[in-house]
N, C-alpha and C positions, 0 to 999 in steps of 0.2 A: 776330793776337792770340795771345799765348802761352797754353799750357794753364793756367798758374797764374792769369793774369788772367781768362781765360774761366771757369775754375772758381770763382774768387772772385765774379765777377759773377753766375753762376748760383746759387751757394749763398746769397748775400746777397739775390738777387731772390726765391728761394723762401722764405727766412725772412721777408722783408718781406711777401710774400703771406700768410703765416700771421698776421703782425701785423695786416694789413688785415682779414683774415677775423675775427680775434678782436674787433676794434673794431666790425665790422659786427654780430657776435653781441651785443656789449654794447648797440649801438643797438636791435637787435630786442628785447632783453629789457627795456630801460628805456623805449623810446619806442613800440614796437609791441605790448607786452604778451605777447610769446611766452615760452615756458618751455623750459628745456633738454630736458625729457622729451618735448617736442613737436618741437623743432627738430632735435635730433641724430638720431633715427631717420630722419626724412625726408632730412636732409643725407647720411647714410651710404648710404641706399638709392639715392638719385639718383646719387651719385658712383660707387657700385658698378656701377649699371646702365650708366653712361657708359663706364667703363673696361672692364668685361667685354664690353659690346657692341662696343667697338672691337676687342678681341682676338678676339671671336667672328667678326667679319667678316675679320679679318686671318689668323687661324690657329686655328680652333676645336679642332683636335686638341691643340694645345699648351695651349689654355685649360683643358681638362679633364684634362690629363695629371697634375697634382699630386694628383688625387683617385683615382688608380689604386691601390687598396689592395694588389692582388696584386703590383704592380711594386715598391712600397716603402711599407709602412704608416707608416713614420716621417714621410714627407712629409705624409700626411693629418693625423697628430697635430700636427706642427709648424705646419701651416697653420691648424689650429683654435686652437692656443694663440696663435700670432702674430696671427690675425685677431680673436679674441674677447677674450682676456685682455690682449693688447697694444694693437693699433691702435684697436679699437672702444672699449674702456674708457678709453683715453687721450683719445679724442675727446669722450666723454661727460663725463669728469671735468674736462677743460679748459674746456668750455663751462659746466659747473656752477660751476666756480671763477669764471669771468667773471660769471655771474649773481649770485653771492654777493659779488663784490668789483668788480674792474675788469679790463679786458684786460691792462693793464700788470702787475698783480699776478699774474694767472694765468700769463703767459708767463715771468715771472722765477722763479716757483716751479717751473715745469716745467723750467727750465734748471738745476735742481739735479741732473738725471739723470746728468751725467758723474761727479759725486761718488759717486752710488749705484752706478754701473757700476764705478767704481774699487774700492769696498768689495767688490763681488761678485768682482771679479778677485783681490783680495787673499785672499779666502776660498778661491777655486778654486786659487790658487797656494800656499796655506798659508804666507803671509808677512805681516809687519806692513807698514803703509804706510811708504813712504820719507819723508824729511824734507820734500821739496817737496810730496808728496802730503798730508802732515799739514797743511802750510800751506794747501793748497787747500781742505781740509775746514774749517779754521778760518775762512777767508774766506767759504765758503758759509754756515756757521752765522751768522757776523757779518752777512752780507747779509740773510739771512732775519729775524734779530733786528731789524735796523734797519727793514726793510720792514714788518714786522708789528707792531712795538711803538712805532715812532718814538722810540726811546730810553727808553721808560718801562718800569720793572720791575713795574708794578702793573696795567697794562691793555694791551689789544691794539688796534691801529689797524685791523685787519681782523677780520672775523667768524671765530671758531674753526673753523666748518664750512668756510669758504673755505681756511683754512690746511691743514686735514686733506685736503680734496679736492685741493689743489694739490700737496702732497707725495706723496699716493698717485698722482696723475697722473704725477709724475716717476718713480715706481716702475714704472708701466706702460710708460714709455719704455724702461726697462731690459729689459723682457720683449720688446718688439717690436724692440729693437736686437740682442739677443743670441740670440734664438730662430731667426730665419730664415736663418742663414748658409748652411746646406746648400741650402735652397730657392733662395736668391739666386744660388748657383753654377750652378743648373740652369735657372732661369726668369727672365724679365724682372721687375724689381722693380715697375714699374707694374701689371703683370698680377696679381702677388701682392697688391698694395694694393687692386686692384679686388675680388678675392675677400674681402679683409679687410673692406672697406667694405660689401660685399653681405651677408656673414655678420652683421656688427654691425647693419646696417639691419634685417635680418629678425628678429634676436633682440630688439632694442629695440622693434620694433613689437609683438612678442608680449608683452614685459614691460610697456611703458608704455601701449600701445594708444592712440596719439595721436588716432585717429579718434573716441574717446569724449570728448575734451576740448571738442568743439564750437567750436573756435577756427577762424576764417576770416581769413587774412591779407589786409591791404589790398594795393593795387597796389605800394606801396613795400615792403611785407613780402615780396611775391613776388620783387621785384627783389633784396632783401636775401638771400633764400634762394639765389637764383641766384649771388650773389657768394660766399657761404660754400661753395657746392658747387664752382663752377668755379675761383674764385681760391684758396680755402682748401684744397681737396682736390686737384683734378686739376692745376691749374697749379703750386701750391706744391710738391707732392710731385715732379712731373716736373722742375721746375727744380732743386730741391735735390738730388735723387738723380742728376741728370745731372752736377752739379758735383762731388759727392763723389769719384768715381773720378779726376778730374783733379787734385785738390789733397790728397786723403787725408782721412780722418775727423777727424784731429786739428785741421787748419786749418779744416775745415768746421764743427766745433763752435764755433770762435772766431767765424767769420763769421755763425753763426746768431744772434749777439747782435743782429743787425739786427731780429730779431722783437720782442723786448721794447722796443727803442728805438722802432721804428715804432709799436707798440701804445701806448706811453706818450705819444708825441708826439700821435698822433691822438686818443686818449681824453682828453688834457688840453686840447688846443687846439680840438678839434671838439665833443667830447661833454661838456666841462666837468668832467671828473674831477679831483679834487684831486691835486696832485703837489708834495710838500714837499721840503725839503732832506734830511730823513731818507730819503725814497724815493730821492733821487739818490745818497746815500751807499750805500744798499743795492744799487743798480744797479752802482755802481763796484766794490763787493766781489765781486759775482757775476761781473762782467766780468774782474776780476783773477784770480778762480778759474779761469775759462776760459782765460785767457792762461797761467797757471801749468801747467795740464794740457795745453796745446798745445805746450809746449816739446818739442823733438825727442828728448831723451834724459833718462832711460831710457824705453823704450817702455811705454805704458799703454793699455788699451782705452778707446775713446771712443765716445760716442753718435753715430749717424747721423741722429738726430732722429726 
């Protein structure tokens, strides 16, 4: 199997795992009565313990190396920003968007991140967007408009809070994509993700205090939590980040469209979420935006999810 085919399969598999995890989150919110402020802290903490526990047994010296302030204080700062403002906030806002809307809406709003990264790069390079970049921005805006209004100029098809949470979630993807480049050059990405999950789990436990909710999940709920932890965190990140080096971030961002497609199909066919022609048009616009940004020249920064 060629590296391109292998990378495509890995990235699409990882993205599909995110879609499955999002749909499971939607099920837990709508059928099991869970809340994102209860689920996300537990999800992050368990995933962090799994990944950090693995690297503790594999190489505990390397596991704690990023926290060596004397060796390089920038690593500590970058890890905190990456873990808290990036990965952890992204996870919470993603599931909050699902709770306020559907898994399909949440994933497609999160996929606006390449356009936001493009705008950041334009600011950093002190240049205006190129013609094809302007086209991608227009497509992204059109996709969000169709998805959230269903063509109406006077009403929203999704709750405003879901729209805000989804767009801000895309912004957090920019943070965790662009912040850890120096760290990723020194340490394994899954290990950094383990610390990010652990940091977020600890912070959100202090902020939301899920133990005070008095909620006890059923056996199905426990199984659902296992799915969002193992499939949505450990497996999805491992597959996706293993595929990115084989095909590059540009193609990976295109194949990541498997996430909203998977989420839309499962939430519609299994969970009974509505999916209209307007939603389909919105998906097409976002997909066209990703295709446009994945063209080989000229070079633009892309998200690694």
